[in-house]
N, C-alpha and C positions, 0 to 999 in steps of 0.2 A: 504494500500500500504506500502510495506516495503522499507525502504531506506537502502542502504548499502554504506559503505565507502571503498575505496580501502585499501586493507591490504598489508603490506609488509612482505614478508617471510624473516625473519632474523634468522640466526642460533643462537641457545641459547649459552650462555657463559658456556661452559663445560670444561674449562681449569682446570688443576690441581690446579692452584692458587685459582680459584673460589670454588672448592670443599673444599680445605683446609680452606678458609675464612668462608665458611658455617659451617664447623666443629668447628671453633674457636669462633663462635658467642655465645652470651649469651643465645640465644634461644635453649633450650634443644631439641625442636622438630627439628630444623635445624641440630643439632649435630647428632641426631638419623638418620635423612635422609642421611646425608653424610656417616655414618657408614654402613647403609643398602646398599647404592650404592656401597661402597667399598667391602663389604662382598659378594654381588651378583656378582660383577665383578670377584672377586678372585675365587669364587666358580665355576663360568663358565669357567674360565681359567684353573682351576685344572682338570676339566672334559674334556675339548675339546681344550684348547689353545696350539697350536703347531706352531713351525716355522720349515719348511722343515722336518716335521715328528718328531721333537723332542719337548718334553714339554717345555713350556716357564719357568716354575718354578716347583719345587717339594716341596709341602707343608710338614711340619713335620707330622709324623704319630702319635706323642704323644698326641696331642690335636688339635682340630679344631682352625683355626685363627678366631678371632672375629673382628668386625668393629673398635673398639678402637685401637687394635694392628695394623691393616692394615693402618689406618689413621696415626698412629705414624710412620710407615715404610715409607709411602708416604711423610710425613713431613720431615723426615730425608733425604730422597732421594732428595727432591726438595732443601733443604738447602745446600746439597753438589753439586747439579747440577741445579743452578738457571735458566739455559736456558730451563729446563723442565717445569718451572712454567707456561709458556704460551702455552705449548703443551696440547693436550686433556688429560683429567684425565685417559682415557684408555691407552694412550701411557705411561704416567708417572707411573701408577700403574703397568703396565706390566713390565716396566724397573725396578721399585723398588722391585717387587716380584722376578724377575729374579736375582737380585743382592742379595737379602736377603735370598733367598732359591734356590741356584743353584742346578741343577741336576748333580749328579756325573755320569760319564760314566760307563755303566754296562758291 
């Protein structure tokens, strides 16, 4: 006979602050995970991220953005916009990428 205990469904801590904290840990594995999350998010946004039909950001064509760069951009954005620290990392990354790599009207 299997016994089960009630489980609570809690949302995971996916704030910008938590992602940055993971990136700053001494654990190289956690740093790598944070950088992969940022890279995957930015890559997806560059392919399909739009607001009202306009790209959220326009990545540079000279070289691909890497996780360490993206986390640095996020860190800088959160330092300048402390209210973004408690927002989801997706919100904060979108805003930081939009500010760092704005699209020029064509």
